[in-house]
C-alpha atoms as one frame of an Amber mdcrd trajectory, in Angstrom:
protein
  15.796   0.892   0.692  16.228   4.210   2.489  13.602   5.985   4.558  13.065
   8.772   2.034  12.584   6.316  -0.816  10.207   4.296   1.368   8.121   7.385
   2.110   8.034   8.452  -1.545   7.153   4.989  -2.882   4.678   4.490  -0.021
   3.026   7.817  -0.828   2.659   6.907  -4.486   1.326   3.428  -3.650  -1.096
   4.823  -1.052  -2.361   7.463  -3.467  -2.884   4.903  -6.244  -4.642   2.506
  -3.857  -6.923   5.269  -2.545  -7.831   6.185  -6.138  -8.657   2.558  -6.986
 -10.669   2.067  -3.783 -12.561   5.371  -4.172 -11.257   6.895  -0.936  -9.084
   9.638  -2.399 -11.486  12.445  -1.448 -11.488  11.403   2.215  -7.717  10.942
   2.533  -5.010  13.583   2.568  -1.353  13.326   1.640  -0.324  12.186   5.117
  -2.822   9.315   5.209  -1.840   8.288   1.674   1.782   7.975   2.834   0.779
   6.069   5.977  -1.457   3.661   4.039   1.278   3.189   1.426   4.038   2.499
   3.961   1.876   0.135   6.020   0.702  -1.433   2.765   4.342  -1.852   1.782
   4.987  -3.774   4.980   1.922  -5.951   4.374   2.797  -6.444   0.703   6.441
  -7.272   1.460   5.387  -9.837   4.055   2.875 -11.446   1.700   5.313 -11.321
  -1.199   8.076 -12.968   0.806   5.719 -15.668   2.120   4.332 -16.445  -1.326
   7.768 -16.305  -2.960   7.174 -13.647  -5.619   9.171 -10.792  -4.033  12.819
 -11.358  -4.844  15.479  -9.509  -2.841  17.032  -6.733  -4.920  14.038  -6.638
  -7.259  14.220  -2.866  -7.594  11.807  -0.082  -6.794   9.122  -1.311  -9.207
   8.648  -4.533  -7.238   8.393  -2.532  -4.017   5.854  -0.179  -5.598   3.733
  -3.083  -6.809   3.833  -4.899  -3.474   3.131  -1.664  -1.570   0.155  -1.001
  -3.865  -1.240  -4.504  -3.332  -0.712  -4.244   0.414  -2.356  -0.803   0.511
  -5.389  -2.103  -1.381  -5.678  -4.993   1.088  -5.372  -2.526   3.979  -8.079
  -0.270   2.523 -10.346  -3.297   2.006  -9.981  -4.152   5.687 -10.603  -0.527
   6.684 -13.742  -0.462   4.510 -14.974  -3.660   6.147 -14.435  -2.277   9.636
 -15.909   1.171   8.940 -18.930   0.225   6.877 -19.437  -3.455   7.538 -19.093
  -4.238   3.831 -16.605  -3.951   0.965 -17.159  -1.027  -1.406
C-alpha cells in the first residue's frame, strides 16, 4: 500500500479508535493519524502472527487491523497515563 493510502487509512482508524476509547476530545487530527499508523503496524504484526491477515486482502482488512491495533495502543497509553483502563 502507498504512503498516502496508509496515512488516510491510518487517520480513519485512529479517529475511530479515539472515538471508541473516549479520547477524541484530547486528540487532534495529527495524533489520530499517528495512532492509526502505529496501530496499523501493531495490527498488521498481530494479524500476521495469528494468521488472519492475508496478503492482498484489500483496504478493508488493513482498516480493521489498523483499528484493532490503534485500540490496543490507546489501551496501553491509558494504562501508562492513568494507571488503569478507562
